[in-house]
C-alpha positions in Angstrom: 139.0 73.7 50.2 138.2 70.2 49.8 137.2 69.1 46.3 133.8 67.9 45.0 132.7 64.7 44.8 133.9 62.6 41.8 131.3 63.0 38.8 131.7 62.5 35.2 129.5 65.1 34.2 131.8 68.2 35.6 135.2 68.7 34.3 135.7 72.1 35.9 136.7 72.8 39.6 133.9 74.4 41.3 133.6 76.9 44.5 132.6 75.4 47.5 130.2 77.9 48.4 128.0 77.1 45.7 125.3 74.5 44.7 126.2 72.8 41.0 123.6 71.2 39.0 124.2 68.6 35.9 124.2 71.7 33.3 127.7 73.3 35.5 125.4 76.3 36.2 126.3 77.8 39.5 123.7 78.7 42.2 124.0 80.9 44.9 123.7 79.0 48.3 122.3 81.9 50.6 119.1 82.2 48.1 118.3 78.7 48.9 119.0 78.3 52.8 115.9 77.7 54.5 114.6 77.1 59.0 112.9 74.0 58.6 109.7 73.3 60.6 112.4 71.8 63.1 113.8 75.4 63.6 117.1 74.0 61.6 118.8 75.1 58.7 118.8 73.2 55.4 119.6 73.9 51.4 116.7 73.8 49.1 117.6 71.8 46.1 115.6 71.9 43.2 115.7 69.3 40.2 115.7 71.8 37.1 115.0 75.1 36.9 111.2 75.5 36.3 110.9 73.5 39.7 113.5 76.6 41.1 111.0 79.4 39.6 107.9 77.7 41.6 109.8 77.7 44.7 110.5 75.5 47.6 106.7 74.3 46.9 108.3 71.4 44.6 111.9 71.4 46.0 113.3 68.5 47.5 115.4 68.7 50.8 119.0 68.5 50.9 118.8 65.2 53.0 117.0 63.7 49.5 120.5 64.9 48.1 121.3 61.3 46.7 118.1 60.7 44.3 120.4 63.5 41.9 123.5 61.9 40.7 124.0 65.4 39.0 123.8 67.4 42.1 126.7 68.0 44.8 127.8 70.0 47.8 131.3 70.2 48.7 132.6 69.4 52.2 133.2 73.1 53.2 129.4 73.9 51.8 128.5 71.0 54.1 130.4 73.3 57.1 129.4 76.4 55.9 125.3 74.9 56.6 126.6 73.3 59.8 128.2 76.7 60.9 124.8 78.5 60.1 123.1 76.0 61.7 124.9 76.3 64.9 125.0 80.3 65.1 121.3 80.3 64.4 120.8 78.0 67.4 122.6 80.1 69.3 121.2 83.0 68.2 117.7 81.1 69.5 119.2 80.0 72.6 120.6 84.2 73.6 117.0 85.4 72.8 115.6 83.0 74.9 117.7 83.5 78.3 117.6 87.2 77.0 113.8 87.2 77.7 114.2 84.8 80.9 117.0 87.6 82.2 114.6 90.6 81.2 111.3 88.9 82.6 113.3 88.0 85.6 114.5 91.7 86.1 111.2 93.2 85.6 109.4 91.2 88.2 112.4 92.1 90.5 111.7 95.9 89.7 108.4 95.5 89.7 108.8 93.6 93.5 111.2 96.3 94.8 108.7 98.4 93.8 105.8 97.4 95.9 107.9 96.8 98.7 109.5 100.2 98.6 106.0 101.5 98.6 104.5 99.3 101.3 107.8 100.2 103.4 106.4 104.0 103.0 103.2 103.2 103.9 104.2 101.0 107.2 106.4 103.8 108.4 103.7 106.5 107.1 102.6 109.1 110.1 100.2 107.4 112.3 97.3 109.9 112.4 93.6 109.7 112.4 91.5 112.7 111.0 88.1 113.1 112.4 85.9 116.0 111.1 83.3 117.6 113.1 79.7 116.4 111.8 78.2 119.9 113.2 77.4 123.3 111.3 77.3 121.3 108.1 73.7 122.3 107.3 74.1 122.1 103.2 76.2 120.0 100.4 78.0 116.5 100.9 80.9 116.2 102.5 84.4 115.0 101.0 87.7 114.4 101.6 91.4 114.6 100.3 93.6 112.3 103.2 97.3 111.6 102.3 100.0 109.8 104.8 103.9 109.9 104.0 106.3 109.6 106.0 107.4 113.0 107.0 103.9 114.3 106.5 100.3 113.7 106.4 97.1 116.1 105.6 93.2 115.9 105.8 90.9 117.8 104.0 87.6 117.6 104.2 85.3 120.3 102.1 81.6 120.6 100.7 80.1 119.8 97.5 77.1 121.8 96.2 76.5 120.6 92.7 76.7 124.1 92.0 79.7 125.1 89.2 80.8 128.4 90.2 81.2 127.4 94.1 82.3 123.9 93.5 85.1 124.9 91.3 86.1 127.7 93.7 86.4 125.3 96.3 88.7 122.8 94.5 90.8 125.5 93.5 91.2 126.1 97.3 92.0 122.5 97.9 95.1 123.1 95.3 96.8 125.8 97.1 95.6 124.4 100.6 98.1 121.3 99.6 100.7 123.2 97.6 101.3 126.1 100.3 101.6 123.3 103.0 103.8 121.2 100.9 105.9 124.8 100.1 105.9 126.4 103.4 107.1 123.1 105.2 109.5 122.2 102.7 112.6 122.3 104.7 110.8 120.3 107.4 109.4 117.5 104.8 113.0 117.3 102.8 115.4 117.2 106.1 116.2 114.7 108.8 115.2 117.1 111.5 113.0 114.7 113.2 109.8 117.2 113.1 106.2 115.7 111.4 104.1 118.1 109.6 100.4 117.4 109.7 97.9 119.5 108.0 93.9 119.3 108.9 91.5 121.2 107.3 88.0 121.0 108.3 84.9 123.3 107.6 81.5 124.8 108.5 78.6 124.9 105.6 75.6 127.5 107.1 72.3 127.7 105.2 71.2 130.9 105.2 68.3 129.6 102.3 69.5 132.4 99.6 72.9 132.2 100.8 75.2 129.8 101.7 78.3 130.4 104.0 81.2 128.3 103.9 84.3 128.6 106.8 87.3 126.8 106.4 89.7 125.9 108.4 93.3 124.6 108.2 95.5 123.6 110.9 99.1 123.4 110.6 100.7 121.5 113.1 104.5 120.4 113.7 104.6 117.5 115.9 103.3 118.3 119.0 104.9 121.5 120.0 103.4 124.7 117.6 99.7 124.9 115.9 98.7 127.6 113.4 95.8 128.4 111.4 94.7 129.7 108.3 91.1 130.8 107.7 88.8 130.9 104.8 85.3 132.8 104.8 82.7 132.7 101.9 79.7 133.9 101.2 77.8 132.3 98.1 74.5 133.9 96.8 72.3 130.6 95.7 70.2 132.8 93.6 73.0 134.5 91.2 75.1 131.7 91.2 78.0 134.1 93.1 80.1 134.3 95.8 80.3 137.7 97.5 83.2 140.0 97.8 83.1 142.7 100.6 82.0 145.1 98.6 78.8 143.3 97.5 78.4 142.5 101.6 79.2 146.0 103.2 78.8 149.5 101.8 81.5 152.3 101.1 81.1 153.8 104.7 81.3 150.2 106.4 85.7 150.6 105.8 86.1 153.6 107.7 84.3 152.3 110.9 86.3 149.0 110.4 89.6 150.3 109.5 90.6 152.3 112.9 89.1 148.9 115.0 90.8 146.3 113.0 94.5 148.5 113.3 94.1 148.9 116.8 93.6 145.1 117.3 96.2 143.8 115.3 98.7 146.4 117.0 98.0 145.3 120.2 97.2 141.6 120.0 99.5 140.2 116.9 103.4 140.4 116.2 102.4 142.2 112.4 104.6 145.0 111.5 103.0 148.3 111.5 103.8 149.4 108.2 102.0 145.4 107.0 98.9 146.1 109.5 98.2 149.8 107.9 98.4 148.1 104.6 95.9 145.7 105.2 93.8 148.5 107.0 93.7 151.0 104.9 90.3 152.2 104.5 90.7 152.8 100.9 92.8 149.8 99.9 91.1 147.4 102.9 89.8 143.9 101.1 86.7 142.4 103.0 86.3 139.5 101.1 87.2 137.3 103.7 84.5 137.2 106.5 81.4 135.1 108.4 78.7 136.0 110.7 76.7 133.8 113.1 73.8 134.7 115.4 75.9 137.3 117.7 79.2 138.2 115.4 80.7 139.7 112.6 84.2 137.8 112.3 86.9 139.4 109.9 90.0 137.3 108.9 93.3 139.0 108.6 96.3 137.1 107.2 100.2 137.8 108.3 102.6 138.2 105.8 103.3 134.0 106.2 99.4 133.0 106.3 98.6 132.9 109.9 95.2 134.0 110.3 94.0 136.5 113.0 90.3 136.7 113.9 88.6 140.0 114.6 84.9 139.8 115.6 82.2 142.3 115.9 79.3 142.3 118.3 76.3 142.5 115.2 75.0 145.9 116.8 72.9 148.2 114.7 76.8 150.0 114.5 77.7 147.5 112.0 74.7 145.5 110.9 73.4 149.0 109.6 76.2 148.9 106.8 75.2 145.5 105.9 74.2 145.5 101.9 72.8 141.9 102.6 69.5 142.9 104.8 71.2 141.1 107.9 67.0 140.4 109.3 66.6 138.3 106.2 70.0 136.5 106.7 69.0 136.5 110.6 65.1 135.0 109.8 66.5 132.3 106.8 68.6 131.4 109.6 66.4 130.8 112.1 64.0 129.1 109.9 66.6 126.9 108.4 67.2 125.9 112.1 64.1 126.1 113.5 64.7 128.4 116.5 63.2 131.3 117.4 64.5 135.0 115.8 66.9 136.6 118.8 
C-alpha cells in the first residue's frame, strides 16, 4: 500500500481505496466512478458537500485534481482506476468479438439452411403433373404440389365457393396426403432406391341441380406398379348437401346389387371371402361411393389397402327404377348442360 502525497492538513493514514477531502472525511470511491463520453472510467471529484449533493453536474473530473490542495488520490487508487478502466475496455472488446462471432454464426447457419433446401430442391424427383382439362364442367381448378427427394405428389381439385362441398374436398385433400405419406413411409424413409409418386385428378359434371365429383388418385412406385383410389360424390346444389347412398337409392336397390357385387369381387379381385361378404352385405353395404355417366352406374369398392375396384351397371330400368333422384331429370339436365340430344 503506497502512502498519500504529503499534506499538512492530513495527520492520519487514509485507506488507499477511499478518496479523502480536506476535512478528513472518507468518501467511497465506487460511488464516484463513472464512464465518460470517450468510454473511459474516471473519478468524479467534488469541491464540497453541496457539490456532492448536486451530483456530477457540478463536479470536476479527476484530471483537474491539481486545483485542490486538499484532495488527493493514492497510488493504489490510481491503480484501481486503471484496472477498472482496463477491465471495462476488455469487457467491451469481448462484447464486440462475441457480437461478431454470433453474427458470423447466424449467417453461416442461414446459408447452410439455404444450401440444404437448395440441394433438396435440386435432388427432388423430376416429375410433371398435368391434369385433364376434360370433364370439368363446374368449379375452378386448384392444386397442391410437392416434390421431394424420395416422393412427390400433385393434387388437382375443384373449388365451388360453396362451404359444405368445399370443406369436404379440403378434408379429403388432407386425408389423401396423410394416407399417402403413411402408406408409403417405408419407401420414403429407406434407401431402397424406389421413388413414390401420387397424382390426383378429378371430373366435375354439371347436372344442373346436382354436381357430380369423381376424384381419381394414382399411386406409382417407380415405374413398376400403379394402383388407384376413387372417390365419387353427388352434391345437391339447392340443399347444400352431399348425397349418401340412402339418399340416392331406394332400399330394394341394395338387395339387387348385393349379389352382383359379391360375385364380381370374388371373381375379379384378391379380396378375401369374409371381407367381400362384409362390404356387400345387403343390410350393411354402404353405397355412398358412386357415380353415373350417360350409360352406366359405377360403384366403387375399396380393398383393405385402399385400392379401388370399380363395378359398372348399365343404366337400364332395373337399375334406374331404384333411384330416389329421377334419372330422367338427371339425364335431361346433363344433356341440356352439354347441349347434346337425349338418348
